[in-house]
MDTraj code that builds the backbone (N, CA, C; nanometers):
import mdtraj as md
import numpy as np

residues = "MET LEU LYS GLN ILE ILE GLY LYS THR VAL LYS ALA ILE ARG ILE LYS HIS GLY LEU SER GLN GLU ASP LEU ALA HIS GLU CYS GLY VAL ASP ARG SER TYR ILE SER MET ILE GLU VAL GLY ARG ASN GLU PRO SER VAL THR LYS ILE PHE ASP LEU CYS LYS GLY LEU LYS ILE LYS PRO SER ASP PHE PHE LYS LEU VAL GLU SER GLU HIS ALA LYS ILE GLN LYS ASP GLY GLU ASP LYS".split()
xyz = np.array([
    [0.1143, 1.4506, 2.1039],
    [0.0843, 1.3059, 2.1082],
    [0.0231, 1.2746, 1.9898],
    [-0.0600, 1.3437, 1.8874],
    [-0.1125, 1.3130, 1.7849],
    [-0.0032, 1.3056, 1.6831],
    [0.1079, 1.4157, 1.6830],
    [0.2078, 1.3692, 1.5759],
    [0.2726, 1.2312, 1.5932],
    [0.3010, 1.1711, 1.7056],
    [0.3559, 1.0548, 1.7242],
    [0.2581, 0.9383, 1.6533],
    [0.1176, 0.9603, 1.6980],
    [0.0450, 0.8462, 1.6732],
    [0.0415, 0.8557, 1.4808],
    [0.0210, 0.9501, 1.4455],
    [0.0302, 0.9817, 1.2911],
    [0.1657, 0.9243, 1.2394],
    [0.2726, 0.9328, 1.2948],
    [0.3973, 0.8938, 1.2708],
    [0.4249, 0.7276, 1.2850],
    [0.3569, 0.6846, 1.3933],
    [0.3678, 0.5713, 1.4144],
    [0.2694, 0.4608, 1.3107],
    [0.1512, 0.4988, 1.2753],
    [0.0704, 0.4539, 1.1780],
    [0.1366, 0.4600, 1.0275],
    [0.1802, 0.5625, 1.0037],
    [0.2486, 0.5953, 0.8771],
    [0.3473, 0.4504, 0.8627],
    [0.4512, 0.4472, 0.9739],
    [0.5506, 0.3480, 0.9682],
    [0.4715, 0.2149, 0.9721],
    [0.3626, 0.1939, 1.0531],
    [0.3395, 0.0712, 1.0506],
    [0.2906, 0.0087, 0.9087],
    [0.2103, 0.1060, 0.8559],
    [0.1629, 0.0584, 0.7171],
    [0.2583, 0.0600, 0.6222],
    [0.3499, 0.1501, 0.6270],
    [0.4835, 0.1453, 0.5376],
    [0.5444, 0.0120, 0.5324],
    [0.5797, -0.0402, 0.6618],
    [0.6290, -0.1743, 0.6737],
    [0.5303, -0.3097, 0.6122],
    [0.4196, -0.2568, 0.6610],
    [0.3335, -0.3861, 0.6184],
    [0.3383, -0.3953, 0.4524],
    [0.3283, -0.2793, 0.3937],
    [0.3533, -0.3048, 0.2392],
    [0.4761, -0.3268, 0.1859],
    [0.5946, -0.3499, 0.3017],
    [0.7055, -0.4053, 0.2365],
    [0.8041, -0.2605, 0.1711],
    [0.7492, -0.1151, 0.2233],
    [0.8026, -0.0164, 0.1383],
    [0.9126, 0.0124, 0.2560],
    [1.0380, 0.0782, 0.1713],
    [1.1292, 0.1692, 0.2599],
    [1.0957, 0.3174, 0.2532],
    [1.1691, 0.3880, 0.3503],
    [1.1080, 0.5132, 0.3580],
    [1.1430, 0.5910, 0.2406],
    [1.2610, 0.5386, 0.1464],
    [1.2850, 0.6057, 0.0121],
    [1.1900, 0.5497, -0.0672],
    [1.1241, 0.4572, -0.0782],
    [1.0175, 0.4058, -0.1762],
    [0.9027, 0.4915, -0.1232],
    [0.8535, 0.5089, -0.0142],
    [0.7459, 0.6098, -0.0089],
    [0.7490, 0.7414, -0.0267],
    [0.8908, 0.8016, 0.0252],
    [0.9035, 0.9231, -0.0118],
    [0.8833, 0.9668, -0.1816],
    [0.9634, 0.8432, -0.2578],
    [0.9418, 0.8687, -0.4119],
    [0.7875, 0.8571, -0.4437],
    [0.7252, 0.7908, -0.3901],
    [0.5495, 0.7741, -0.4250],
    [0.5105, 0.9036, -0.3865],
    [0.5448, 1.0142, -0.2801],
    [0.4934, 1.0856, -0.2531],
    [0.5460, 1.2350, -0.2847],
    [0.6712, 1.2307, -0.3494],
    [0.7374, 1.3165, -0.3955],
    [0.7910, 1.4065, -0.3007],
    [0.8467, 1.3492, -0.2023],
    [0.9326, 1.4401, -0.0669],
    [1.0540, 1.3565, -0.0688],
    [1.1091, 1.4376, 0.0167],
    [1.2678, 1.3459, 0.0742],
    [1.2471, 1.2495, 0.1749],
    [1.3168, 1.1442, 0.1668],
    [1.3484, 1.0444, 0.2671],
    [1.3309, 1.0763, 0.4008],
    [1.4200, 1.2049, 0.4324],
    [1.4562, 1.2497, 0.5701],
    [1.2859, 1.3218, 0.6136],
    [1.2138, 1.3634, 0.5238],
    [1.0806, 1.4057, 0.5852],
    [0.9879, 1.3115, 0.6132],
    [0.9804, 1.1903, 0.5472],
    [0.9387, 1.0560, 0.5855],
    [0.9926, 1.0068, 0.7242],
    [1.0994, 1.0318, 0.7621],
    [1.1731, 0.9853, 0.8815],
    [1.1211, 1.0639, 0.9910],
    [1.1127, 1.2196, 0.9586],
    [1.0687, 1.3321, 1.0521],
    [0.9283, 1.2965, 1.0972],
    [0.8331, 1.2306, 0.9913],
    [0.7168, 1.2133, 1.0376],
    [0.6890, 1.0845, 1.1082],
    [0.7796, 0.9942, 1.0832],
    [0.7576, 0.8653, 1.1433],
    [0.8173, 0.8703, 1.3018],
    [0.9050, 0.9444, 1.3252],
    [0.9412, 0.9653, 1.4605],
    [0.8805, 1.0923, 1.5290],
    [0.7733, 1.1271, 1.4878],
    [0.6877, 1.2448, 1.5610],
    [0.7455, 1.3863, 1.5606],
    [0.8385, 1.3850, 1.4873],
    [0.8994, 1.5430, 1.4898],
    [0.8562, 1.6449, 1.3828],
    [0.7735, 1.5624, 1.2955],
    [0.7156, 1.6454, 1.1921],
    [0.5643, 1.5946, 1.1694],
    [0.4973, 1.7104, 1.1725],
    [0.3244, 1.7057, 1.1589],
    [0.2738, 1.7299, 1.0105],
    [0.2559, 1.6147, 0.9385],
    [0.2099, 1.6438, 0.7936],
    [0.0666, 1.7305, 0.7847],
    [0.0800, 1.8102, 0.6804],
    [-0.0555, 1.8757, 0.6618],
    [-0.1655, 1.7979, 0.6333],
    [-0.2934, 1.8158, 0.6127],
    [-0.3804, 1.7415, 0.5624],
    [-0.3428, 1.7097, 0.4102],
    [-0.3015, 1.7844, 0.3289],
    [-0.2421, 1.7504, 0.1850],
    [-0.1509, 1.6496, 0.1756],
    [-0.0707, 1.6626, 0.2483],
    [0.0479, 1.5707, 0.2826],
    [0.0091, 1.4223, 0.3200],
    [-0.0811, 1.4525, 0.4421],
    [-0.1622, 1.2886, 0.4672],
    [-0.2093, 1.2315, 0.3388],
    [-0.2810, 1.3034, 0.2709],
    [-0.3800, 1.2473, 0.1526],
    [-0.2702, 1.1973, 0.0398],
    [-0.1336, 1.2575, 0.0140],
    [-0.0253, 1.2155, -0.0797],
    [0.0124, 1.0569, 0.0026],
    [0.0685, 1.0861, 0.1317],
    [0.1032, 0.9707, 0.2169],
    [0.0125, 0.8634, 0.1855],
    [-0.1146, 0.8825, 0.2334],
    [-0.2291, 0.7626, 0.1932],
    [-0.2230, 0.6982, 0.0559],
    [-0.1805, 0.7912, -0.0395],
    [-0.1959, 0.7464, -0.2031],
    [-0.0347, 0.6460, -0.2101],
    [0.0467, 0.7149, -0.1489],
    [0.1518, 0.6388, -0.1582],
    [0.1798, 0.4856, -0.0807],
    [0.0818, 0.4863, 0.0468],
    [0.0626, 0.3787, 0.1335],
    [-0.0303, 0.2939, 0.0811],
    [-0.1181, 0.3257, -0.0335],
    [-0.2233, 0.2563, -0.0925],
    [-0.3500, 0.2153, 0.0037],
    [-0.3922, 0.3534, 0.0825],
    [-0.4723, 0.3398, 0.1622],
    [-0.5711, 0.4437, 0.1737],
    [-0.6964, 0.4442, 0.1862],
    [-0.8025, 0.5483, 0.1856],
    [-0.7716, 0.6483, 0.3064],
    [-0.7713, 0.7750, 0.2661],
    [-0.7346, 0.8551, 0.3938],
    [-0.8415, 0.8296, 0.5075],
    [-0.9748, 0.7938, 0.4836],
    [-1.0544, 0.7660, 0.5629],
    [-1.0204, 0.6437, 0.6705],
    [-0.9693, 0.5383, 0.6040],
    [-0.8916, 0.4418, 0.6624],
    [-0.7941, 0.4923, 0.7521],
    [-0.6993, 0.5447, 0.6995],
    [-0.5885, 0.5924, 0.7657],
    [-0.6292, 0.6752, 0.9190],
    [-0.7120, 0.7771, 0.8756],
    [-0.7717, 0.8423, 0.9950],
    [-0.8545, 0.7461, 1.1074],
    [-0.8962, 0.6392, 1.0466],
    [-0.9707, 0.5580, 1.1708],
    [-0.8685, 0.5013, 1.2398],
    [-0.7478, 0.4434, 1.1917],
    [-0.6494, 0.3813, 1.2603],
    [-0.5907, 0.4731, 1.3552],
    [-0.5664, 0.6240, 1.3180],
    [-0.5194, 0.7244, 1.3814],
    [-0.6208, 0.7267, 1.4933],
    [-0.7429, 0.7406, 1.4845],
    [-0.8416, 0.7698, 1.5833],
    [-0.8729, 0.6802, 1.6730],
    [-0.8673, 0.5341, 1.6389],
    [-0.8253, 0.4203, 1.7070],
    [-0.7411, 0.4299, 1.7956],
    [-0.6245, 0.4435, 1.7529],
    [-0.4924, 0.4478, 1.8583],
    [-0.5061, 0.5500, 1.9414],
    [-0.5406, 0.6765, 1.8890],
    [-0.5699, 0.8009, 2.0087],
    [-0.6656, 0.7599, 2.1160],
    [-0.7865, 0.6969, 2.0798],
    [-0.8663, 0.6791, 2.1666],
    [-0.8054, 0.5710, 2.2693],
    [-0.7334, 0.4681, 2.2492],
    [-0.6729, 0.3882, 2.3024],
    [-0.6060, 0.4268, 2.4084],
    [-0.4965, 0.5310, 2.3412],
    [-0.4059, 0.6153, 2.4677],
    [-0.4836, 0.6809, 2.5593],
    [-0.5950, 0.7443, 2.5317],
    [-0.6696, 0.8280, 2.6272],
    [-0.7320, 0.7354, 2.7091],
    [-0.7799, 0.6336, 2.6853],
    [-0.8404, 0.5247, 2.7806],
    [-0.7596, 0.4777, 2.8835],
    [-0.6133, 0.4476, 2.8070],
    [-0.5081, 0.3871, 2.9069],
    [-0.4762, 0.5049, 3.0070],
    [-0.4812, 0.6395, 2.9576],
    [-0.4504, 0.7441, 3.0472],
    [-0.5448, 0.7590, 3.1580],
    [-0.6761, 0.7175, 3.1497],
    [-0.8082, 0.7431, 3.2526],
    [-0.7828, 0.6083, 3.3167],
    [-0.7454, 0.5029, 3.2868],
    [-0.7224, 0.3656, 3.3845],
    [-0.6148, 0.4054, 3.4843],
    [-0.5380, 0.5052, 3.4434],
    [-0.4154, 0.5023, 3.5666],
    [-0.4809, 0.5868, 3.6774],
])
top = md.Topology()
chain = top.add_chain()
for i, resn in enumerate(residues, 1):
    res = top.add_residue(resn, chain, resSeq=i)
    for name in ("N", "CA", "C"):
        top.add_atom(name, md.element.get_by_symbol(name[0]), res)
traj = md.Trajectory(xyz[None], top)
């Protein structure tokens, strides 16, 4: 579940900044397919890669993790409500 939340968060920020996967990949020094795999939740980036992604997305890692944590808490709460 966390992989999907990280991917969804990366994608949302990337789109908000008007970046393509190619643009973000170039900023982070990775292949576009790597960004795609993260966004669909098939790849879980290391902490080092998350910091690289945050640099490319122009967001502080602490802010990124707050977004991920918030989404995770929301999903946990929704699961408890059922």
